[in-house]
C-alpha positions as CSV (number, residue, x, y, z in Angstrom):
1,M,14.0,19.0,23.1
2,K,17.2,19.8,21.3
3,H,18.0,17.5,18.4
4,D,21.4,16.5,19.8
5,F,22.6,13.1,18.7
6,A,25.4,13.2,21.2
7,R,23.3,12.8,24.4
8,H,20.3,11.1,25.8
9,G,16.9,12.6,24.8
10,H,14.4,13.2,27.6
11,S,11.0,11.4,27.5
12,P,8.1,13.7,26.4
13,C,5.8,10.8,27.4
14,S,4.1,10.9,30.9
15,N,2.5,7.4,30.6
16,P,4.1,5.3,33.3
17,Q,3.7,2.0,31.5
18,V,5.4,3.4,28.4
19,R,8.3,4.9,30.4
20,A,8.8,1.6,32.3
21,W,8.8,-0.4,29.1
22,V,11.3,1.9,27.4
23,Q,13.6,1.9,30.4
24,E,13.4,-2.0,30.5
25,T,14.3,-2.1,26.8
26,A,17.2,0.3,27.1
27,E,18.6,-1.8,29.9
28,L,18.3,-4.9,27.6
29,T,19.8,-3.3,24.4
30,Q,22.3,-0.9,26.0
31,P,22.2,2.0,23.5
32,D,24.6,4.9,23.7
33,R,21.8,7.4,23.2
34,I,18.0,7.5,23.5
35,F,16.1,9.7,21.1
36,W,12.3,10.3,21.7
37,C,10.6,11.4,18.5
38,D,8.2,14.3,18.8
39,G,6.9,14.4,15.2
40,S,7.9,18.0,14.6
41,D,9.2,19.4,11.2
42,A,12.4,20.5,12.9
43,E,13.0,17.0,14.1
44,R,12.4,15.6,10.6
45,D,15.0,18.0,9.2
46,A,17.6,17.0,11.9
47,L,17.0,13.3,11.3
48,N,17.3,13.7,7.5
49,A,20.6,15.6,7.9
50,E,21.9,12.9,10.3
51,A,20.9,10.1,8.0
52,V,22.7,11.8,5.1
53,R,25.8,12.3,7.3
54,Q,25.7,8.6,8.2
55,G,25.3,7.6,4.5
56,T,21.9,5.9,5.2
57,L,20.3,8.4,2.8
58,I,21.5,10.3,-0.3
59,T,20.0,13.7,-0.9
60,L,18.3,13.8,-4.3
61,N,18.1,16.8,-6.7
62,Q,16.2,19.3,-4.5
63,D,15.1,21.5,-7.4
64,R,13.5,18.5,-9.2
65,L,12.5,16.5,-6.2
66,P,12.3,18.8,-3.1
67,G,12.5,17.0,0.2
68,C,13.2,13.7,-1.4
69,Y,16.0,11.2,-0.5
70,Y,17.4,7.9,-1.7
71,H,18.2,4.7,0.2
72,R,19.8,1.4,-0.7
73,S,19.0,-1.7,1.3
74,H,21.4,-4.6,1.9
75,P,21.0,-7.0,-1.1
76,N,19.8,-9.8,1.2
77,D,17.1,-7.6,2.8
78,V,14.7,-6.4,0.1
79,A,11.3,-7.9,0.7
80,R,8.9,-9.4,3.3
81,V,10.1,-12.8,4.5
82,E,7.1,-15.0,5.2
83,Q,9.3,-17.9,6.2
84,C,10.7,-15.8,9.0
85,T,7.4,-14.4,10.2
86,Y,5.7,-16.1,13.2
87,I,2.5,-15.8,15.1
88,C,3.4,-16.6,18.7
89,S,0.0,-17.2,20.2
90,E,-0.3,-19.2,23.4
91,S,-2.0,-22.0,21.5
92,E,-0.8,-23.3,18.2
93,V,-4.4,-23.9,17.2
94,D,-5.0,-20.1,17.4
95,A,-2.3,-19.5,14.8
96,G,-3.8,-22.1,12.5
97,P,-2.4,-24.2,9.7
98,T,-1.5,-21.3,7.4
99,N,0.8,-19.4,9.8
100,N,4.2,-20.2,11.2
101,W,3.8,-20.8,14.9
102,A,6.4,-20.6,17.7
103,E,5.9,-21.2,21.4
104,P,5.8,-17.7,22.8
105,K,7.9,-18.1,25.9
106,A,10.7,-19.9,24.1
107,M,10.6,-17.5,21.1
108,R,10.6,-14.4,23.2
109,A,13.6,-15.7,25.2
110,K,15.4,-16.3,21.9
111,L,14.6,-12.8,20.6
112,L,15.6,-11.0,23.8
113,A,18.9,-12.9,23.8
114,L,19.5,-11.7,20.2
115,A,18.5,-8.1,21.2
116,K,20.7,-8.1,24.3
117,D,23.4,-5.3,24.0
118,S,22.5,-5.0,20.3
119,M,22.3,-1.2,20.4
120,T,25.7,-0.6,22.0
121,G,27.3,2.2,20.1
122,R,24.0,3.1,18.5
123,T,21.0,5.4,19.1
124,M,17.8,3.9,20.4
125,F,14.9,5.8,18.8
126,V,11.5,5.7,20.5
127,V,8.7,6.3,18.0
128,P,5.2,7.0,19.4
129,Y,2.7,6.5,16.6
130,L,-1.1,6.6,16.0
131,M,-2.7,4.3,13.5
132,G,-5.8,6.0,12.3
133,P,-7.2,9.6,12.4
134,A,-6.7,11.5,15.6
135,S,-9.8,11.2,17.9
136,S,-11.2,8.2,16.0
137,P,-12.5,5.5,18.3
138,L,-11.0,2.9,15.9
139,S,-7.5,4.3,16.1
140,K,-4.7,2.4,17.9
141,V,-1.5,3.6,19.6
142,G,1.9,1.9,19.1
143,F,5.4,2.6,20.3
144,E,8.2,1.3,18.1
145,I,11.7,1.2,19.6
146,T,14.3,0.9,16.8
147,D,18.0,1.4,16.1
148,S,17.4,2.3,12.4
149,I,17.1,6.0,11.5
150,Y,15.7,4.8,8.1
151,V,12.8,3.1,9.9
152,V,12.2,6.3,11.9
153,L,12.0,8.4,8.8
154,N,9.7,6.0,7.1
155,M,7.4,5.7,10.1
156,R,7.2,9.5,10.2
157,I,5.6,9.2,6.7
158,M,3.5,6.1,7.2
159,A,1.9,6.9,10.6
160,R,0.9,9.9,12.6
161,I,3.8,10.1,15.1
162,G,4.8,12.1,18.2
163,K,2.6,14.0,20.5
164,V,-0.6,13.1,18.7
165,A,-0.1,9.4,19.8
166,G,0.7,10.3,23.4
167,K,-2.4,12.5,23.6
168,H,-4.6,9.7,22.2
169,L,-3.1,7.2,24.7
170,G,-3.2,9.3,27.8
171,D,-2.5,7.1,30.9
172,S,-4.0,3.9,29.3
173,P,-1.9,0.7,29.3
174,D,-3.5,-0.2,25.9
175,F,-0.7,0.3,23.4
176,N,1.3,-2.0,21.1
177,R,4.9,-2.6,22.2
178,G,7.2,-2.9,19.2
179,L,10.9,-3.7,19.4
180,H,13.0,-3.6,16.2
181,C,16.8,-4.3,16.1
182,L,18.8,-4.4,12.9
183,L,21.5,-6.7,14.4
184,D,23.9,-7.6,11.5
185,L,21.1,-8.3,8.9
186,N,22.1,-11.9,8.8
187,P,19.2,-13.9,7.3
188,E,19.9,-16.7,9.7
189,R,19.0,-14.4,12.6
190,R,15.9,-12.7,11.0
191,F,12.6,-13.1,12.9
192,I,9.4,-11.1,12.7
193,C,7.3,-12.2,15.6
194,H,3.9,-11.3,16.8
195,F,2.6,-12.0,20.4
196,P,-1.2,-11.4,20.1
197,E,-2.0,-11.9,23.8
198,R,0.7,-9.4,24.8
199,N,-0.1,-6.9,22.0
200,E,3.7,-7.1,21.2
201,I,5.9,-7.3,18.1
202,I,9.6,-8.1,18.1
203,S,11.4,-7.9,14.8
204,V,15.2,-8.5,14.5
205,G,17.6,-8.8,11.6
206,S,15.8,-6.9,8.9
207,G,15.5,-3.2,7.9
208,Y,13.0,-3.7,5.1
209,G,9.7,-1.9,5.3
210,G,7.2,-4.7,5.8
211,N,9.5,-6.4,8.4
212,A,10.7,-3.2,10.2
213,L,7.9,-0.6,10.0
214,L,6.0,-2.3,12.8
215,G,2.9,-0.1,12.4
216,K,2.3,-1.4,8.9
217,K,1.6,-5.2,8.3
218,C,2.6,-6.2,11.8
219,L,0.2,-4.1,13.8
220,A,-2.3,-2.9,11.2
221,L,-3.0,-6.4,10.0
222,R,-1.6,-9.3,12.0
223,I,-2.2,-7.9,15.5
224,A,-5.2,-5.8,14.5
225,S,-7.0,-8.8,12.9
226,V,-6.8,-10.5,16.4
227,L,-8.1,-7.3,18.1
228,G,-10.8,-7.0,15.5
229,R,-12.1,-10.5,16.1
230,K,-12.1,-9.8,19.9
231,E,-13.7,-6.4,19.6
232,G,-16.2,-6.9,16.7
233,W,-14.5,-5.3,13.7
234,L,-12.4,-6.2,10.6
235,A,-8.7,-5.4,9.9
236,E,-8.3,-6.0,6.2
237,H,-5.6,-5.8,3.4
238,M,-7.9,-3.5,1.4
239,L,-7.8,-0.1,-0.4
240,I,-10.6,2.4,0.2
241,L,-11.8,4.8,-2.5
242,G,-14.7,7.1,-3.0
243,V,-16.4,7.6,-6.3
244,E,-18.1,11.0,-6.9
245,S,-20.7,11.2,-9.7
246,P,-21.3,14.4,-11.8
247,T,-24.3,15.1,-9.5
248,G,-22.0,15.0,-6.4
249,E,-23.2,11.6,-5.1
250,K,-20.4,9.8,-3.3
251,T,-20.0,6.0,-3.0
252,F,-17.2,4.4,-1.0
253,V,-15.7,1.1,-1.9
254,A,-13.2,-1.3,-0.2
255,A,-11.2,-3.7,-2.3
256,A,-8.8,-6.6,-1.6
257,F,-6.2,-7.6,-4.3
258,P,-3.1,-9.7,-3.8
259,S,0.3,-8.2,-4.7
260,Q,0.9,-7.3,-8.3
261,C,-2.8,-6.9,-9.1
262,G,-2.9,-3.1,-9.4
263,K,-4.1,-2.2,-5.9
264,T,-2.5,1.2,-5.6
265,N,-3.4,2.0,-9.2
266,F,-7.0,1.2,-8.5
267,A,-7.0,3.3,-5.3
268,M,-5.7,6.3,-7.2
269,M,-7.5,5.8,-10.5
270,V,-8.2,8.7,-12.9
271,P,-11.5,8.2,-14.8
272,P,-10.9,7.9,-18.6
273,A,-12.1,10.2,-21.4
274,G,-15.9,10.2,-21.6
275,F,-16.4,10.3,-17.8
276,D,-16.6,14.0,-17.5
277,G,-17.6,15.1,-14.0
278,W,-16.7,11.8,-12.4
279,K,-14.0,11.8,-9.7
280,V,-12.2,9.0,-7.8
281,W,-11.0,10.0,-4.3
282,T,-8.4,8.0,-2.4
283,V,-9.0,7.2,1.3
284,G,-6.3,4.5,1.5
285,D,-4.3,2.3,-0.8
286,D,-3.5,-0.8,1.4
287,I,-5.3,-1.2,4.7
288,A,-8.8,-0.8,5.9
289,W,-10.2,-1.1,9.5
290,M,-14.0,-1.6,9.3
291,K,-16.6,-1.5,12.0
292,P,-20.4,-1.4,12.1
293,G,-21.7,2.1,12.7
294,P,-24.7,3.1,14.8
295,D,-26.8,3.4,11.6
296,G,-26.3,-0.2,10.7
297,R,-23.8,0.4,7.9
298,L,-20.1,-0.7,7.8
299,Y,-17.6,2.1,8.2
300,A,-13.9,2.1,7.3
301,I,-10.9,4.1,8.3
302,N,-7.4,4.0,6.7
303,P,-5.0,3.6,9.7
304,E,-2.0,4.8,7.7
305,A,-0.8,8.3,6.8
306,G,1.3,7.4,3.8
307,Y,2.0,5.1,0.8
308,F,4.6,2.4,0.7
309,G,4.3,1.7,-3.0
310,V,6.1,-0.5,-5.5
311,A,8.0,1.8,-8.0
312,P,8.5,-0.4,-11.1
313,G,5.6,0.0,-13.5
314,T,4.4,3.2,-11.9
315,N,4.1,5.9,-14.5
316,A,1.8,8.6,-15.8
317,K,-0.3,6.1,-17.7
318,T,-0.7,3.5,-14.9
319,N,-1.0,5.9,-12.0
320,P,-0.7,9.6,-12.7
321,N,-1.8,10.6,-9.1
322,A,1.0,8.4,-7.6
323,M,3.5,10.2,-9.9
324,R,2.3,13.6,-8.6
325,T,2.4,12.3,-5.0
326,I,6.0,11.3,-5.2
327,Q,7.4,14.5,-6.5
328,R,8.3,15.8,-3.0
329,D,9.0,14.7,0.6
330,T,9.4,11.1,-0.6
331,I,12.0,8.4,0.3
332,F,13.0,6.2,-2.7
333,T,14.4,2.7,-1.9
334,N,16.3,0.5,-4.2
335,V,15.5,2.3,-7.4
336,A,18.2,3.5,-9.9
337,L,20.0,6.8,-9.3
338,K,20.6,9.0,-12.3
339,P,23.7,11.3,-12.6
340,D,21.4,14.4,-12.2
341,G,20.3,13.3,-8.8
342,T,16.8,12.1,-9.9
343,V,15.6,8.5,-9.9
344,W,14.5,5.9,-12.5
345,W,13.0,2.4,-12.6
346,E,11.7,0.0,-15.2
347,G,8.4,1.2,-16.5
348,H,9.1,4.9,-15.7
349,D,7.8,7.6,-18.1
350,D,11.4,8.6,-18.9
351,P,13.4,6.4,-21.3
352,P,16.2,4.4,-19.8
353,P,19.2,6.7,-19.0
354,A,22.4,6.3,-20.9
355,E,24.1,5.6,-17.6
356,C,23.1,5.5,-14.0
357,L,23.8,3.6,-10.8
358,D,21.6,0.6,-10.2
359,W,19.9,-0.3,-6.9
360,Q,23.2,-1.8,-5.5
361,G,25.2,1.3,-6.5
362,R,26.8,-0.4,-9.6
363,P,27.3,1.4,-13.0
364,W,24.3,0.5,-15.2
365,T,23.5,1.1,-18.9
366,P,20.7,-0.1,-21.2
367,N,23.0,-2.9,-22.2
368,S,23.3,-4.2,-18.7
369,K,21.8,-7.7,-18.1
370,E,20.3,-7.0,-14.7
371,K,17.5,-4.5,-13.9
372,A,18.4,-1.0,-12.8
373,A,15.8,-1.0,-10.0
374,H,15.0,-3.9,-7.8
375,P,11.6,-5.5,-8.8
376,N,10.4,-4.7,-5.2
377,S,11.9,-1.2,-5.1
378,R,9.7,1.3,-3.2
379,F,8.6,4.8,-2.6
380,T,7.4,6.1,0.8
381,A,5.3,9.2,0.3
382,P,2.9,11.2,2.5
383,M,-0.8,10.7,1.7
384,A,-1.2,14.5,2.1
385,N,0.7,14.8,-1.3
386,N,-2.0,12.9,-3.2
387,P,-4.0,15.5,-5.3
388,M,-7.1,13.3,-5.0
389,L,-6.9,12.5,-1.3
390,A,-10.5,12.2,-0.1
391,P,-11.6,15.1,2.1
392,E,-13.1,12.3,4.4
393,A,-9.7,10.6,4.9
394,D,-9.4,12.0,8.4
395,Q,-13.0,11.6,9.5
396,P,-12.9,10.0,13.0
397,E,-16.0,7.9,12.2
398,G,-14.6,6.7,8.8
399,V,-16.6,6.4,5.6
400,P,-19.6,4.2,4.9
401,I,-18.7,1.2,2.6
402,D,-21.3,0.3,0.0
403,A,-19.3,-2.3,-1.9
404,I,-16.5,-4.8,-1.1
405,I,-14.5,-6.0,-4.1
406,F,-12.2,-9.1,-4.3
407,G,-9.9,-9.7,-7.3
408,G,-6.8,-11.5,-8.4
409,R,-4.6,-12.0,-11.4
410,R,-6.3,-14.8,-13.4
411,P,-5.6,-15.3,-17.2
412,T,-8.5,-17.7,-17.6
413,T,-11.7,-18.9,-15.8
414,V,-12.7,-15.9,-13.7
415,P,-15.0,-13.3,-15.4
416,L,-14.3,-9.6,-15.5
417,V,-17.0,-8.8,-12.9
418,L,-19.7,-10.6,-10.9
419,E,-21.7,-9.8,-7.8
420,A,-22.3,-12.3,-5.0
421,F,-25.8,-13.5,-4.3
422,N,-25.6,-12.6,-0.6
423,W,-23.1,-12.0,2.3
424,S,-22.2,-15.7,2.8
425,H,-21.6,-16.1,-0.9
426,G,-19.5,-13.0,-0.9
427,V,-17.4,-14.4,2.0
428,F,-17.0,-17.6,-0.1
429,L,-15.8,-15.5,-3.1
430,G,-13.2,-13.9,-0.9
431,A,-12.2,-17.1,0.8
432,T,-11.5,-18.9,-2.5
433,M,-9.6,-16.0,-4.1
434,G,-6.6,-17.0,-6.2
435,S,-4.0,-15.2,-8.1
436,E,-1.3,-16.1,-10.6
437,T,2.2,-15.7,-9.2
438,T,4.5,-13.2,-10.9
439,A,8.2,-12.5,-10.9
440,A,7.9,-10.2,-8.0
441,S,6.2,-12.8,-5.7
442,S,7.3,-16.1,-4.2
443,G,6.7,-19.4,-6.0
444,T,6.8,-20.5,-9.6
445,V,5.7,-17.9,-12.1
446,G,2.2,-18.8,-13.5
447,Q,0.9,-20.9,-10.7
448,I,-2.4,-20.1,-9.0
449,R,-1.8,-19.3,-5.3
450,R,-4.8,-19.2,-3.0
451,D,-4.8,-16.0,-1.1
452,P,-8.1,-15.6,0.9
453,M,-9.2,-12.0,1.0
454,A,-5.6,-11.2,0.1
455,M,-4.9,-11.9,3.8
456,L,-3.0,-15.2,3.7
457,P,0.4,-13.6,4.8
458,F,-1.3,-11.1,7.1
459,C,-4.0,-12.8,9.1
460,G,-2.8,-13.0,12.8
461,Y,-4.9,-16.0,13.7
462,N,-6.5,-19.2,12.4
463,M,-7.8,-18.6,8.9
464,G,-10.8,-20.9,9.4
465,R,-11.8,-18.8,12.4
466,Y,-11.2,-15.7,10.3
467,F,-13.8,-16.9,7.8
468,R,-16.2,-17.5,10.8
469,H,-15.6,-14.0,12.0
470,W,-16.5,-12.6,8.5
471,L,-19.7,-14.7,8.5
472,D,-20.6,-13.6,12.0
473,M,-20.1,-9.9,11.2
474,R,-23.3,-10.1,9.1
475,K,-25.3,-10.2,12.3
476,A,-23.8,-6.8,13.4
477,I,-24.3,-5.1,10.0
478,K,-28.0,-4.2,9.3
479,F,-27.2,-2.9,5.8
480,P,-24.2,-4.9,4.6
481,P,-22.1,-3.8,1.6
482,R,-22.7,-5.7,-1.7
483,V,-19.8,-8.0,-2.5
484,F,-18.2,-8.3,-6.0
485,N,-15.4,-10.2,-7.7
486,V,-13.3,-8.7,-10.5
487,N,-10.5,-9.9,-12.8
488,W,-8.7,-7.4,-15.0
489,F,-6.2,-10.0,-16.3
490,R,-8.2,-12.4,-18.4
491,Q,-6.4,-13.3,-21.7
492,D,-7.2,-14.6,-25.1
493,A,-5.7,-17.7,-26.8
494,D,-2.7,-15.6,-27.8
495,G,-1.9,-14.4,-24.3
496,Q,-3.2,-10.9,-25.0
497,F,-5.3,-9.1,-22.3
498,L,-8.9,-8.9,-23.2
499,W,-9.6,-5.9,-21.0
500,P,-7.6,-2.6,-21.2
501,G,-7.4,-2.1,-17.4
502,F,-6.0,1.0,-15.6
503,G,-8.4,3.9,-15.9
504,Q,-10.9,1.9,-18.0
505,N,-11.6,-0.1,-14.8
506,M,-13.8,2.9,-14.0
507,R,-16.4,1.2,-16.3
508,V,-16.6,-1.8,-14.0
509,L,-16.7,0.5,-11.0
510,Q,-19.6,2.4,-12.6
511,W,-21.7,-0.8,-12.9
512,I,-20.8,-1.8,-9.3
513,I,-22.0,1.6,-8.0
514,A,-25.1,1.4,-10.1
515,R,-25.9,-2.0,-8.5
516,C,-25.3,-0.6,-5.0
517,R,-27.7,2.3,-5.8
518,G,-30.3,0.0,-7.4
519,R,-29.9,1.5,-10.8
520,A,-28.5,-1.4,-12.9
521,S,-29.9,-4.8,-13.9
522,A,-28.0,-8.1,-13.8
523,Q,-28.5,-11.6,-14.9
524,E,-28.3,-14.7,-12.7
525,T,-25.5,-17.1,-13.6
526,P,-24.0,-20.1,-11.8
527,L,-21.2,-17.9,-10.4
528,G,-23.3,-14.8,-9.3
529,W,-25.0,-11.8,-10.8
530,M,-23.4,-10.5,-14.0
531,P,-24.0,-7.3,-15.9
532,L,-26.4,-7.3,-18.9
533,I,-24.5,-6.1,-22.0
534,E,-26.9,-3.1,-22.3
535,D,-26.1,-2.1,-18.7
536,F,-22.4,-2.0,-19.2
537,N,-20.9,1.3,-20.4
538,L,-18.5,0.7,-23.3
539,A,-19.1,4.1,-25.0
540,G,-16.0,5.6,-26.4
541,L,-13.8,2.5,-25.6
542,A,-11.4,2.5,-28.5
543,N,-9.7,-0.7,-29.8
544,F,-12.1,-3.0,-27.9
545,P,-13.3,-5.6,-30.4
546,A,-17.0,-6.5,-30.6
547,G,-17.6,-9.7,-28.6
548,N,-14.7,-9.1,-26.1
549,L,-17.1,-8.4,-23.2
550,E,-18.9,-11.8,-23.9
551,R,-15.4,-13.4,-23.9
552,L,-14.5,-11.7,-20.6
553,Q,-17.7,-12.9,-19.0
554,A,-17.7,-16.4,-20.4
555,I,-18.1,-19.3,-18.0
556,N,-16.3,-22.4,-19.0
557,P,-17.7,-25.4,-17.0
558,D,-14.5,-27.5,-17.5
559,E,-12.3,-24.7,-16.2
560,W,-14.6,-24.3,-13.2
561,R,-14.5,-28.0,-12.4
562,R,-10.7,-27.6,-12.2
563,E,-11.1,-24.4,-10.2
564,I,-13.3,-26.2,-7.6
565,L,-10.7,-29.0,-7.2
566,Q,-7.9,-26.4,-6.7
567,Q,-10.0,-24.6,-4.1
568,D,-10.2,-27.9,-2.2
569,E,-6.4,-27.7,-1.5
570,L,-6.8,-24.8,0.9
571,F,-10.1,-26.0,2.3
572,M,-8.6,-29.4,3.1
573,K,-5.8,-27.7,5.0
574,L,-8.3,-25.7,7.0
575,Y,-11.0,-28.4,7.1
576,Q,-11.0,-28.9,10.9
577,F,-11.8,-25.2,11.4
578,L,-13.8,-24.5,8.2
579,P,-17.3,-23.0,8.8
580,K,-20.0,-25.2,7.4
581,E,-21.3,-22.3,5.3
582,M,-18.1,-22.6,3.2
583,I,-18.9,-26.2,2.5
584,F,-22.5,-25.4,1.6
585,Q,-21.4,-22.6,-0.8
586,R,-19.1,-25.0,-2.5
587,E,-21.8,-27.6,-2.9
588,L,-24.3,-24.9,-4.2
589,L,-21.7,-23.8,-6.8
590,V,-21.2,-27.4,-7.9
591,A,-24.9,-27.9,-8.2
592,R,-25.4,-24.7,-10.2
593,L,-22.6,-25.6,-12.6
């Protein structure tokens, strides 16, 4: 197919259900042109050139950042919008008390009315995409129809697009239908709606990643969590990493952290000095699909093909592998643009530039009162760029998970690391997860927000039934992963972090792996199993005062009484649907304390 933006593209897809749906959508939206994406490099080059011609992208310094481009969002469209996100299940009970619900027939009629004729004068892009490795039985096919060339270029990075998706689908009717219309970006007409029974997503009024890249949070978590419950697997907001010891032994770990808790940094961690021969391999930094394998272990794939990372705070100290990853073929969104055609953000390795353009295109200097980059500015980069991409990242069967880690940002109360007593207790640890809100997240800064399994904004069905599904999965997993809870953010009385974090988190990971391999002891505490001091590797850890580990692991009964009362707020909201095991685990915790 020629990359001719002046005429209709011809469908490369032979699936009759896909062709009929695309035709129906074209008749609704009335585009001037239809462009079917094939995923080729020539297509990418043509789309980039067209996006630059339109002013959607700015070409960056190709000597310093080859294949990289820059994009600015509308100032009112820079983040996920939970208040505009709906689960349109047939029954309100299926959405549960933590999701926004809308009656599907009425909401769908409203959305189609907004989409009617919305692409007149525009190009309608059809993006076939595969979530997961080619030929994996866990992978899912989606088709996104969009009028945003920026969305197409990001989807090219974040998923496997084009012919690979059509080949995986064949003539099956089992694909996700996704319609995305920019409209006029009016927040009053912004809706991100999921129809689980129809395997359909309709998003209007936003061009921001999490709202518009329909393969990401919409399909890979909200719709997939419903599919997982029905089909016997888990769709989770989790990173996947592999730890290789000096002897070549590999252990794979999945971990769930809410936003602003160092998830991407942990997924791409570089072991610190003193860990010669140890390697950390990245399988995924955001989403894990996990299913019991024939050998009784839990296996995970990363359904994505790229990283949609937060730029501010990313640098050679916090995440050296990310900095290497984004040196080429990357789209930067809402960061600052320097006069030499490179980019900058708060927390970058380079000092603040003497002058640049901020994320809204306004002149900026170090004396400016506002930040140069938006706090939620992003980079979209191919995972193939990651120098420590796990060789197993494309394994169709996935990787075997030995440990599941939950963690949040907690200045007090929660220890550095503990291990659950058993699977049910581990589900309780995930279900009661909380994290302190930050400037980049909604709510008042410093409040503890409950975010079970880091899935509160992403679970596509009733959260109480989601806990039940987790508990029931134990029956299907003969050799379940051990479950751990971590907290890198505990502070002393002066507000200073007690733990150095970043690469030093490898020390915690080392103990976790030793526990999974049966090589480390632990002591029983009211909260779970905790490391003995002699089993925890502190060798060579500079500027770490004696006694800090005891402070990091201290259990304050008064703080835990308050914690249990705070946990009740979410449990009461879900009480009608809460599995009795969660009540029992709470009572056991009270008794142990």
